[in-house]
C-alpha positions as CSV (number, residue, x, y, z in Angstrom):
1,X,-8.9,21.6,71.3
2,X,-11.3,18.7,71.8
3,X,-14.0,20.5,69.8
4,X,-11.5,21.3,67.0
5,X,-10.6,17.5,66.7
6,X,-14.3,16.5,66.7
7,X,-15.1,19.2,64.1
8,X,-12.3,18.1,61.9
9,X,-13.4,14.4,62.1
10,X,-17.0,15.6,61.3
11,X,-15.9,17.5,58.1
12,X,-13.7,14.6,57.0
13,X,-16.6,12.2,57.4
14,X,-19.1,14.5,55.6
15,X,-16.6,15.3,52.8
16,X,-15.8,11.6,52.2
17,X,-19.5,10.6,52.0
18,X,-20.3,13.5,49.6
19,X,-19.3,11.8,46.4
20,X,-20.4,12.7,42.9
21,X,-22.9,10.1,41.7
22,X,-21.6,8.0,38.8
23,X,-23.9,7.4,35.9
24,X,-22.5,3.9,35.6
25,X,-22.1,4.2,31.8
26,X,-18.7,3.9,30.3
27,X,-17.6,6.8,28.1
28,X,-18.0,6.2,24.4
29,X,-14.7,6.3,22.6
30,X,-15.0,6.5,18.8
31,X,-12.6,4.3,16.8
32,X,-9.7,6.1,15.2
33,X,-10.2,7.6,11.8
34,X,-9.3,5.3,8.9
35,X,-5.8,6.4,7.8
36,X,-3.5,5.6,5.0
37,X,-2.4,2.4,6.8
38,X,-5.3,0.2,6.0
39,X,-6.0,-3.3,5.0
40,X,-9.5,-4.4,4.1
41,X,-11.6,-7.1,2.3
42,X,-15.0,-8.6,2.2
43,X,-14.7,-12.0,3.9
44,X,-17.6,-14.4,3.4
45,X,-19.8,-11.4,2.5
46,X,-18.8,-9.5,5.7
47,X,-16.7,-6.3,5.5
48,X,-13.3,-6.7,7.3
49,X,-11.3,-3.5,7.9
50,X,-8.3,-2.8,10.0
51,X,-7.6,0.6,11.5
52,X,-3.9,-0.1,11.5
53,X,-1.8,-2.2,9.2
54,X,2.0,-2.6,8.8
55,X,4.4,-3.4,6.1
56,X,7.9,-4.8,6.6
57,X,10.7,-5.6,4.2
58,X,12.6,-8.4,5.8
59,X,16.1,-9.3,4.7
60,X,16.2,-12.9,3.4
61,X,17.7,-15.4,5.8
62,X,20.3,-16.4,3.3
63,X,22.8,-13.7,2.3
64,X,21.3,-13.1,-1.1
65,X,20.4,-9.4,-0.8
66,X,16.8,-10.3,-1.4
67,X,14.0,-8.9,0.8
68,X,10.7,-10.6,1.8
69,X,7.6,-8.4,2.0
70,X,5.1,-8.8,4.9
71,X,1.9,-6.9,5.1
72,X,-0.3,-7.5,8.2
73,X,-3.3,-6.1,10.0
74,X,-5.8,-7.1,12.6
75,X,-9.2,-6.1,13.8
76,X,-11.8,-7.2,16.3
77,X,-15.4,-8.1,15.3
78,X,-17.6,-8.7,18.3
79,X,-15.2,-10.2,20.8
80,X,-13.1,-12.1,18.3
81,X,-9.7,-10.9,17.1
82,X,-8.9,-11.7,13.5
83,X,-5.5,-11.1,11.7
84,X,-4.4,-11.2,8.1
85,X,-0.8,-11.7,7.0
86,X,0.3,-11.3,3.3
87,X,3.8,-12.6,2.6
88,X,5.9,-12.3,-0.6
89,X,9.2,-14.2,-0.7
90,X,12.0,-12.5,-2.6
91,X,10.0,-9.3,-3.2
92,X,11.3,-7.4,-6.3
93,X,8.7,-4.7,-6.8
94,X,5.1,-4.1,-8.0
95,X,3.7,-7.1,-9.8
96,X,0.6,-9.3,-10.4
97,X,1.1,-12.5,-8.4
98,X,-0.8,-15.7,-7.9
99,X,-1.2,-17.0,-4.3
100,X,1.3,-19.8,-4.4
101,X,2.5,-20.8,-0.9
102,X,5.1,-20.5,0.4
103,X,6.4,-18.0,-2.2
104,X,3.2,-15.9,-2.1
105,X,1.0,-16.6,0.8
106,X,-2.0,-15.1,2.6
107,X,-3.0,-16.3,6.0
108,X,-6.2,-15.3,7.8
109,X,-6.6,-16.0,11.5
110,X,-9.9,-15.9,13.4
111,X,-9.2,-16.3,17.1
112,X,-6.7,-19.2,17.2
113,X,-8.1,-20.8,14.0
114,X,-5.7,-20.4,11.0
115,X,-7.0,-20.3,7.4
116,X,-4.2,-20.7,4.9
117,X,-5.0,-19.5,1.4
118,X,-4.6,-22.1,-1.3
119,X,-5.6,-19.9,-4.3
120,X,-6.1,-16.3,-5.1
121,X,-4.3,-13.3,-6.5
122,X,-2.2,-10.4,-5.2
123,X,-1.5,-7.2,-7.2
124,X,1.0,-4.8,-5.8
125,X,0.5,-1.5,-7.8
126,X,3.0,0.7,-6.0
127,X,5.9,0.6,-3.6
128,X,7.5,4.0,-3.9
129,X,6.2,5.9,-0.8
130,X,3.7,3.2,0.2
131,X,2.7,-0.3,-0.6
132,X,-0.7,-0.3,-2.4
133,X,-2.6,-3.0,-4.1
134,X,-5.4,-5.5,-4.1
135,X,-6.0,-9.2,-3.5
136,X,-8.5,-12.0,-3.4
137,X,-8.1,-15.5,-1.8
138,X,-9.8,-18.7,-0.9
139,X,-8.8,-20.6,2.3
140,X,-10.8,-23.5,3.5
141,X,-14.3,-22.1,4.1
142,X,-13.1,-18.5,3.8
143,X,-13.6,-16.5,0.6
144,X,-12.1,-13.0,0.5
145,X,-12.9,-10.5,-2.3
146,X,-12.3,-6.8,-2.9
147,X,-9.2,-6.8,-0.8
148,X,-7.2,-3.6,-0.8
149,X,-4.2,-2.2,1.1
150,X,-2.5,1.1,1.4
151,X,0.4,1.1,3.8
152,X,3.3,3.6,4.1
153,X,6.7,2.2,3.6
């Protein structure tokens, strides 16, 4: 019985020390495929693309039956998270709109720094099964061109 106990301890020790050697490299995980829910622009000459974007029709805070439209998305470039929020107060349907805060606003965040658009345009081309359109804006030192979005309702 003494030899069985010693043999068992020997096998446990040998088994525990025989570990598969790790390569030390983290597995490479590809980003998700770009889907219908996207929001993108060229910001200060650098492409900016989200892999996920959302749209929300938010009932007005006053009982008017009106809805506010919010489109938002975020991405990470390097180690910095950036977000964009497009907001249309009293949304009534597809239209060509001028950025005119607070009625029509575009806010771009880089880390904790907020850039509030003071000029630009927003065109919503469709809202039947998805919100689609394009935009441009200027906010402080930020210039966004070729902005497009396609987000399911």
